[in-house]
N, C-alpha and C positions, 0 to 999 in steps of 0.2 A: 481179730482173734483170727490168732495162730492155725496153721493145718497139719495134721501130724501125715511124716512122709510117708504114704501108701492108704494115707487112708481116702474111707471113698466120701467122692467131692459130690454128698448131696441136701438138699434140705427140706427140714423135715421142722412144718409149722411149729405152737404151740398148741398144748390141747385146747382146743377153742370148747369143755366145760370151766375149761382156768382161767379163761379170754374174756373183757368185757365186749358189752356188743360192736362197740365202733369200731374192737380192732378183728372185731371178726366181718365188719362190715369190710374194713381197708383189703385186709385180706382177700377178697373175695376179687377186689377190684385192679390189686395191684397187675395181671398179667393180665388186665383185656387189650391192651392195645400194642401189639409187637410193631418191634420197631425193625426198622429193612441194615442189616449189618456191611458195612467196607470189609468182605472179606476176601480182598484182593490180593495171596500175596500174603494171606495169615500162616504162619507155623499150622503145622495140621495139628486137630484137638485143642485151637486154641481161634477165642473169635476178636474179629478189632473192632471196635469201638464207634461208631457214625460221629460229626459234631453235635447234631440231637442230643444223640444219646449220653457224652459228655455234657452237655450243658448241664441232663440230670447227675449223672455225678456229681458235678461241681457243684451244688444243690443241696443235696443228701452230704457230699463230703463237707462241705462246709458246717450243716448242721454238726455234724455226730464233732466236729470240734469247737462249737460252740458247745456241746454238751459237756466236753470235758473242761475246759472256761470255766463252766458254769458250779461244775463239782470241787472245782480247785482250791475252793474258799472253808471249803466242809473238811477237809483234809487237814485230823487236827487231833491230838492224845483223846481220849474220852468219847469219840466220834465210834458209833458200832459202820462196819461196812455194808450190816444189811439197812442204815441210814444212809446211806450212798445208793446201796442198789433203789430205797426206793423211793428214792428223792430223783436218782436220773431218768427211773419210766412215770414218773408224775409231769418230769421236765417233756420228755420224748410226748406222749399222750397230747397236752395240751399244745406241743408245736404240730401236730399232724404226721405222724408218723410211728412206726412199732420197733421195743426195739428188737432187730435177729436176735440178738443170739440166745429169746426165752423161748425156751422147748425147745432151740436145736439137735438132732437127734440124729447125727449121721452113724453107721454103720457100727455097729459095736459099741454103742454111749446110749446111755438114758435120757433122756429130751434136759438142756440146761436149764436148774433151779430158777435161778437169775438170768437179771437181765442186762449185769453188764456185770466181766471179771473182775473182782478185786482180788490180783496176786501179792500176797503182804511175806517181804522177807525172803527167805528162801523157795517159795512158791515161786516157778517163774514161767509158769503160763496158767489160767485157766481157773483160777482160781476160787470159791462159789461163796457170794456173801452171807454172813450167817449174823443172827440178831446178838450172841455171845462173843461176836469174833472185838476185837474194842483197839482199835489203832494207841498205842502206848507209842512214848516221845523215844525217838534213837531209831524208830521200824523206818521200812519207806515201801511204797505198795503201789502199782500199777493198774491201773484201772483200764480196762479196754473196753470199750463203746465200738459200733457196729449198729444201725439205723438203717430202716427200710421207709425211703418216700421215692413213693410214682416209681415199683415194681425196678429199683437201679438201692443197690446197698452201699454203706459209707463206713469202711472201717479205720480204726484211728485209739490208737492207746500210748499214754506218759508215766513214766514211772515221779512222782513223790514224792517227797523229805517229809518225813515228819519228824516237828522238833527240831532234835538236832543231832542226824545221824553220826559215826565216828568218820570222821577223814576220810580212809580208806573206802568207804562207803559209799560216801559221797563223791570221794575219782569214781566208783563202780556207774554210778550214772551217770554223771559228766562224762566219762567216755563210751558208755551207751549211745549216746543219744547223737555224740559224733560218730562216731562208726554209722549209724541211718543217714547221716548227711552227708556220712562220707561216701554213701552205696547209694544215695540220689543222685549223687555229682557225676557220676558214671552211668546214668539212664539215659541214652542217646541212640538217635535211630544207627545201626551200621553197630553195636556195640553187644558184646555177649554178654546172656546174666551169667554166667563164670567171672566176669571182670566186677559184677558187685558182691560176688560173694568174697573175693581175694584180695579186695582195699581191704572191705569186713575184716576178716581174718587179722588180716596184718596187721591192720592198726590196733584191733584187741589184745591180742598177743602180742606188740612189741609193749602195751601196759600192764601185761602180765596176766591177763583176761582171760579165760578159756571162754569160746562161745558154744553153742547148744547146734547140736549138729540133725535133730531126730525133728525139731522142727522149724516148718518153715514158713515164709511167704508165700503170697496164693492169689493165681489171678483174681479178679473182680467183674462187677457189674449188672447181671439183672440174676446170678448167682450169687451166695454166699463166697463158696471153693468152687474155682475152677481151675486150668491149668493157664496161666504156668508154674509149676511149683520155684518157688524164689527162692536155692539156702545162702547161708550169711557168711557161707567158706565156701574155698572152689577153686577155683583155676583161670588162670587172663587167656581171653582167648578162649575159652570154654563155653561149649553152652547154647541154647536156644540167642538167633541175633534175633536185638530186637528192632520192631519196627509201629512204626505209627498210628497211634488206635491200640497199643497194647494196654491195659491198665491193669496195672497187681501192688499186691503190699510189697513193702520191705519194713520187716519187722523183727530186728538182730535180739537177740538175749543171750548177757554178758554173765559169765560165771566169776565169783569173785572166785573162788576154789576148783576143782574139778569140772568137766562140762559134763561131766554124767548121770541124770539124772532120772528120775524112777516113776510112775504114776502109782497113786494110790486107791486105795478102793475103791472109791465112788468115781472112776473111771476117771475122771475129769483133770482131778489138779493134777497137774508136775509139779514136781520137787525139784531138790540139787540133793545127788544121793550123800551126799557133806554135809548135806541142810546150812552149807553157808550160803549170804546172799543172793541173792538174783535179778536183771534189771530189766526191763527193755521200752523201747521207744517204738512207734509205727503211723506209717503214712502213707497214705493209698495213689502212687501216680499213677498219671498217665503219659507214655509215651506221643513225645511232637516230632514235628519235622525238626526243631531245633534245638530239643535237649527234651528235658520230664518239668510234668506241673505237679505240683503237689494241688491233691485237688482235695484233700484233710485239713484245710488252716482257713481257720475266720479273724474278721480285722475288728470284729463289735462280736459285741455280746445282745442277744435278742431276748 
């Protein structure tokens, strides 16, 4: 789930009156076991995760990836985004985790009403699932999931094709995923945050697509959104130097037309200003001594 630049990075849980008893119990327990952080040489305002913490991040990241894989067969014409949301919530509870997006309420926003974000076509991000929103042949949908497990967050998203979109839209989706992977390839100890954004912007614009600038990646760990902010545009050699133990998301949003966006009155949904399609992919990444580790991958479905 992307972060708006300048948005307060606070975590607010769902209203307990609308949550099940099991969720309430989990929420009351997740912060009872503090971890020691390896803070030597940590950039100001950032947290470097210990190996013990990274084990937990791998676990929740894998579970988030498995949830996306589980939902994939449901992405078909005639399915509502609310059906996807309900199945995501059922699966998440069955696996002992919490849907972190449900009830999330950073400053200036009402509590998010869904367990996942479902962003269809011109919706850039933070689309709200709805019973009346039915997927149609030719659509694309980004499903963004964030799970909370044992006190740590795992955040990932993917854009799916619904039926048979146009060739231009298919290319947008393919290039967006490649942009994410090229950004990940820049992650290594000693590199700069600007290297990630620069390579994403360079590749996206070489195909004639625009990169959304207001919505960025973010640090993640025991908090949903934290430092650093990770822009998907920039200049090589600029920005914070990467260090082992840093964990953040890389989640480029590419538009078929202009990069300009607007927020709908619900204060969540972000759409392209020209109403042309937008695509997004996201992984949670750990900086290691030797490069990057993608934490939101799965090799099996449970």
